[in-house]
C-alpha positions in Angstrom: 52.5 -33.9 -4.4 53.3 -35.5 -1.0 55.6 -38.5 -0.7 52.6 -40.6 0.4 50.7 -39.7 -2.8 53.8 -40.5 -4.9 54.2 -43.8 -3.2 50.6 -44.6 -3.6 50.7 -43.7 -7.3 53.8 -45.8 -7.8 52.2 -48.8 -6.0 49.1 -48.6 -8.1 51.2 -48.3 -11.2 53.4 -51.2 -10.3 50.8 -53.6 -8.9 47.8 -52.3 -10.9 44.3 -51.9 -9.6 41.7 -54.7 -9.6 38.8 -52.3 -9.0 36.8 -51.2 -12.0 36.4 -47.5 -12.7 33.0 -46.1 -11.9 30.6 -46.3 -14.8 31.2 -43.5 -17.3 34.7 -42.7 -16.0 37.9 -43.8 -17.7 40.4 -46.0 -15.8 43.6 -44.1 -15.4 46.9 -45.9 -15.4 49.8 -44.3 -13.6 53.4 -45.2 -14.5 56.1 -45.3 -11.9 58.4 -42.3 -12.1 61.8 -42.9 -13.7 64.5 -42.3 -11.1 67.1 -39.7 -11.9 70.6 -41.1 -12.6 72.6 -41.4 -9.4 76.0 -40.8 -11.0 76.6 -37.2 -12.3 76.9 -36.9 -16.1 75.3 -40.3 -16.7 72.5 -39.8 -19.2 69.4 -41.9 -19.6 70.9 -43.3 -22.8 73.9 -44.6 -20.9 71.6 -46.6 -18.5 70.7 -49.1 -21.1 72.7 -52.1 -22.4 71.6 -51.3 -26.0 73.8 -48.2 -25.9 76.9 -50.1 -24.9 76.2 -53.0 -27.3 75.7 -50.7 -30.3 78.7 -48.6 -29.5 81.1 -51.5 -29.8 82.0 -52.7 -33.3 82.8 -56.2 -32.0 80.3 -56.6 -29.2 80.0 -60.3 -29.8 83.7 -61.0 -30.1 85.2 -63.4 -27.6 87.7 -61.6 -25.4 89.0 -64.4 -23.3 88.7 -68.2 -23.5 87.3 -70.3 -20.7 90.9 -71.2 -19.7 92.1 -67.5 -19.7 89.3 -66.2 -17.4 90.7 -67.7 -14.1 94.2 -66.5 -15.0 92.9 -63.0 -15.7 90.9 -63.0 -12.4 94.0 -64.0 -10.4 96.0 -61.2 -12.1 93.3 -58.8 -11.1 93.3 -59.9 -7.5 97.1 -59.8 -7.3 97.2 -56.3 -8.8 94.5 -54.9 -6.6 96.6 -54.7 -3.4 94.1 -56.7 -1.5 91.0 -54.7 -2.5 89.6 -57.6 -4.6 88.9 -60.8 -2.9 87.7 -64.2 -4.2 84.3 -64.4 -2.4 84.4 -68.2 -2.6 87.5 -68.1 -0.3 86.1 -65.3 2.0 84.8 -66.3 5.4 81.0 -66.1 5.9 81.4 -64.4 9.3 84.1 -62.2 10.8 84.8 -61.3 14.4 83.9 -57.7 15.2 87.5 -56.7 15.8 88.7 -58.4 12.6 86.2 -56.5 10.6 87.1 -53.2 12.4 90.8 -53.8 11.7 90.1 -54.5 8.0 88.0 -51.4 7.7 90.6 -49.3 9.5 93.4 -50.7 7.2 91.5 -49.4 4.2 90.3 -46.1 5.7 91.6 -43.2 3.7 94.3 -41.0 5.3 92.8 -37.6 6.2 95.4 -34.9 6.5 93.2 -32.1 8.0 89.6 -31.8 9.0 88.2 -28.4 9.5 85.4 -27.1 11.8 84.4 -23.5 11.6 87.4 -22.7 9.4 89.9 -24.1 11.9 91.7 -27.5 11.8 90.6 -30.0 14.4 93.4 -31.2 16.7 93.8 -35.0 17.2 91.9 -35.0 20.5 88.9 -33.2 19.1 88.9 -35.5 16.0 89.0 -38.6 18.2 86.2 -37.3 20.4 84.1 -36.7 17.3 84.7 -40.2 15.9 81.9 -42.8 16.5 82.8 -45.6 18.9 
């Protein structure tokens, strides 16, 4: 089945069809396909809250009081080495260079990148990098 036909079937299944079936022919309903899990080893069962709620003996237990939540959030931000940010304090816009510097600061260190079984030298690696 072509991607167009799949999209059409999904659209009809999602929005429905207002046209009546020709006389004597049944109206066919098409359900949208269930997408496959994006994360490996995640089963369909794990994709539903009911699984997680029933797997916890004290799912309704209060874990933190209203006063403890901000303290816990602050501890998370301090222990995250800057990877967690309070979005209320984050600027709505950033200058291009500021954003680039922040991304570069968090870019993973790459020891060696290979091409055709041979390590790329720094000049080749820099030439391949997008500008």
